[in-house]
N, C-alpha and C positions, 0 to 999 in steps of 0.2 A: 744479595740484598741485605743480609744480616749486618753488614758493615755500616748501614745507615744509622743504626742506633747510637754508636759513639759520636757520630757527627751531630746528631740532635742534642745530645748531652753536652757536647762541646759548646754549642751555641748558648747554653745556659751557664757557661763558665764553670762547669763541674769537672772538666778533665784538663788535659795539657793545653798550653797556649796554641793559638792557631798556627803559628809558624812551624809547629812540630808535625802538622798534618802531612802525611805522605801523599803524593799524587796518585790518582787512580790508574786504572788500566789504560794503556795507550789506545788512541782512537782506532788505529788499524786492527787492534785485537779485540775490541769491545763487541759484545753481543748486541742484538737488536734491543733487548730489554734494558741493558745497561745504557745504551745510547738514549733510549726514550726517557729513562729516569733522570739522566743527567740533563737532558733538554728541558724537562719540566722544571727542575730546580733552577736552571739558568734563567728561564722565563720569569720565575718568581723573583730572582735576584735583579733582573732588569726593571721590574716594577719598583723595587725598593730604590734602585739607583735613580730612576726617573723622578721619584718622590724626594730625592736628595737625602735619603736615609742611608748614608754611605757606610756607616759601621755595620748595620744589619745587612746591607748589600754584600759587603766583604764576606761576612759569615756564610751567606747563601751561595756566592760564587765559589768559595772554598768547598762548600758541601758538594756542588756540582763537579768541581775538579777532583774531589775525592772519589767520585763514582767513575768518571772517565776524564783522564788528563787531556785538557783542551787548551790550546793557546788563546782562544777567545776568552776563557774564564780568567786566565792570568792577565790578559790585557785589561779586562774590566776591573780586576783587583787593583792593578796599577793606577788606573784612572780614578778609582775610589780613594786610594791612598793619597794621590795628588790633590784631590778635592779637599781632603782633610788636612792638607799642609804637611803631610809626612813624605817629603820629597825624597829622602834617602831610601826609605822602604819602597817607594814607587819606582825609583831608579833600578834597584836590584830586582824588583818584580818584572820590570820591562826586559831586563837581560834574560830572565827565565822565559818570558813570553816569546822573545826572539828565538831562543834555542828550541823551544817546543814547536814554534811555528815552522821552523826549518824542517824538522822531522815530519810534522804533519803534512806540509806542502809537498814533500817528496812522495808521500803515499796518496795524497788527494789534492789536486790543483785548486780546489775551492778555498784552501787555506792560504793561498798565495797573497790575497789582499790583506789577511791578518798579519802575515810576515812583513809586508810593506808598511802597514800602519804602525806596527810595533817598532820597526827600525826608525821610522820617521819621528815617533814620539820619544824614543830614546835619544836621538840626536838633538831634539828640541829641549830635552831635559838637561843636557850637558852644561849649558851656561847658568842654569838655575840652581845647581847644587854646589856645595863646597867640598873640599877634600882635606884630609889630615894625613900627613906623611909621618910615620913613626920611625924614630931612630932610637934603638935600644942599646944601652951600654952593656958591657959584659955582665954587670951585676943584675941586669933585668932580663937576661936571655931566657930564663926558665919561668918568667912571671906570666900570670894570667892578665891579659890586657883588655880593658873595656874602653871603647870610645862612645861616650854617651851610654845608652842602654845596650849597645851591641857588643857582644863578646867576639873578639877577633881570633879566628883559628890560627894556629901556628904557621900553616902554609901560606896564610894571607898577610902575615906581618910585614912582608917586603912590598906590599902593594898599598897605594894610597886608599884610605877609607873614605867612602862617599858619605857626606853628612848634610843634614838640612842646615842652611845658613843660620848663624846665630852664635850664642855662647855654648861652647862644648867643654865637657869635663872628660879628661883622660886619666884613667887609673891603671897602674901596674902593681899587682900584688903577688908576693911570693908565698909558697905554702907555709913558711914559718911565721907569717903574719906581717912581715915588713912590706911596706908599700910606698908608692909615691903618687901624688895627685897633681895634675896640671890643669889649669883653666885657660882657655883661649877663645878668641872670637874669630869666626870664619865667615868671610863674605861670599856671596854668590859668585861662582866662577873662579874663586881663589883657592890656592893650596897652601896650607900652613904646616910648617915642620915643628914637631915637638920631640924633644930629647928626654928620654926616661932613664934616670940613673938612681938606683935604690941604694941608700947608705948601707955600709957594711954592718953597722950595729946601731942600737938606739942612741949611743952617745954621740954618733956622728951627725945625727939629725938635729936641727935647730931646736932649742928648748921651747916648750909650749908657753904661750903668753898667759899669765894669770888673769883670770877674769876679774874685773873691778867688783869690789864688795858693795852690795846694795845696802842703803841705809835701812836700819830697823824701824818699821813704822811705830809711831807713838800712838797712845790711846786716842789722842785728838785727831790723828791722821792715820787711820788703819790701812789706807791704801785700797786700791780697787779690788773687789772680790770677783774672781773669775766666774763667768756664767757657765754653769755645768751643762746646761741644755745644749750649748753649741757643740759639745763633744759628740752629740748624737748625729750631727749632720753628715759626717763622712759615712757613717753606717747607713743612713737614709739614702745617700746617693748610690752606694753599692747595691742596696736592696732594690732600689728603683731600676738600676741598670740590669740586674738579673731579671727583673720583671719584664722589661722591654725586650730583652733577648728571648724570654719565654714566649711572648706574643709573636715575635718574629718566627720562631720555630713553629708555633701553631699555624701561622699564615702559610708558611712554606709547605709543610707536610699536609695541612688541610687541603691545599690546592692539589698536591700530588694525589691525595686520596680521592678527591672529586674527579680528577682526570681518569684515574684507574676505574672508578665506578662508571663513568660515562662510556669508557671504552668497553667494559664488560656488558653494559646495557645494550650497546649497539651490536655486540657479537652474539649474545646469548638469546635463545628463544625458549619461552615457556620455562624459564629457570634452569635450563640445561646449557652449560657452557663447554662441555666436552672435556677431555683429559688435559688439554693444553691450557684451559682456563683456571685450573686450580692454583697454579703458581701466581697468577695475577690476583686471585682472591686473597691468597696468603699475604701478598705484598700490600694489598689495599688495607688489610687488617693491621699490618705493622705500621703503615702510614698513619692510620687513625689513632693507634696507641701513642705514637710519638707526638702527634698533634695534641692529644688530650693531656699528655705530660707537659707539653709546652704551655698550654692554656692554664693548667693548674699552677705551674711555677710563675707564670706571668701575673695571674691574679694575686697570688700570695706575695710576690716580690713588690709589685706596685702598691698593694695595700699596706704592707709593712713599711715601705719607704715613705709613703704619705703620712702614716701615723707618726713615725719617728721624726719626720721633718716638722710636723706641727708641734710635737712635744719639745723640739729644740728651739722654739721661738723665744725671743727675749721677752720676759715678763714685764720689763720696765717700759717697753714700747707699746703703743696702742695695738690691740689685736688686729690682725689682718686676715681676711678670709683667704684660704688657699684652695685651689681647685686643680685637679689633675685629670685630664681627659685622655683616655686611651682609645684609639680607633683601630680596630682590627678589620681590615678590608682586603681579604685575599683576592678579591676580584681584580685588583690592579695588576696582578701577576699575569693576566691574560694578554698584556702588551706583547707585541712581537719581539722575538729575539732569536739568535742563532748561536749555539755554543760550538 
């Protein structure tokens, strides 16, 4: 259960990206306590999904999958990504859900419907995504290749890369600093081929175009003065995002703590829970600690973000009142779900 702490910190954006999370223990090898913890987290994620808070739902589904690897968690992650318009990520997550569901269904037939649903949604996704076929010249064989934000592994360079339809940037870069950049537009259901050939040296590359010289402002026309306050807005958005993630962590682990307390209350008599109850007590304390950390970060992040946003306002415009309401309602996590 100690592995839950990194998951909570991850939700606050303090550790590695979500994609770096390793899957939890396989379902067929999970203990009763691990299954129960994963189920509670999955139910919290369902509440966030039903509320259309898809980013927070992805964090919670990944937290559940970090405890016990479940095809249902991956299927719901794919659905959340699709709802956010990240079709390429949703497509690859569906592939993972299909593979996990095959293994889980072989051990327990109750996962057969999950396998069927994942395969159907993967087939339905095919015409909605685009693909980029990479053709590397000899000069680019050792290059690091990025298609949009996705870095392509060497073993996958000969496979078309699935992308969300739209404008795509492809970059191939060598360790010595030489690179080539291509931009292309990919339509839904289409496959576009891009050839990457890195010049042998800087002299082979086309000369850069000189930027036009801007006229020097005269005293009578000093030119526009940049508004310094606007530079605070990106920081305000980041702080607000951290705050929202903190509240999501508070909701998830607060619910898990309440569930643990209710379970102990139903089993313990006159304050005695027996030797088997100590591990549940320790787990409940950990849940409470993580929830408290999430609440503190949430309050600090939202407060800081709101302050910076107000300070970034344009002084030349009439002042507008700004209000930010944060609702923390872990009760919605009681909605039914099965991981």
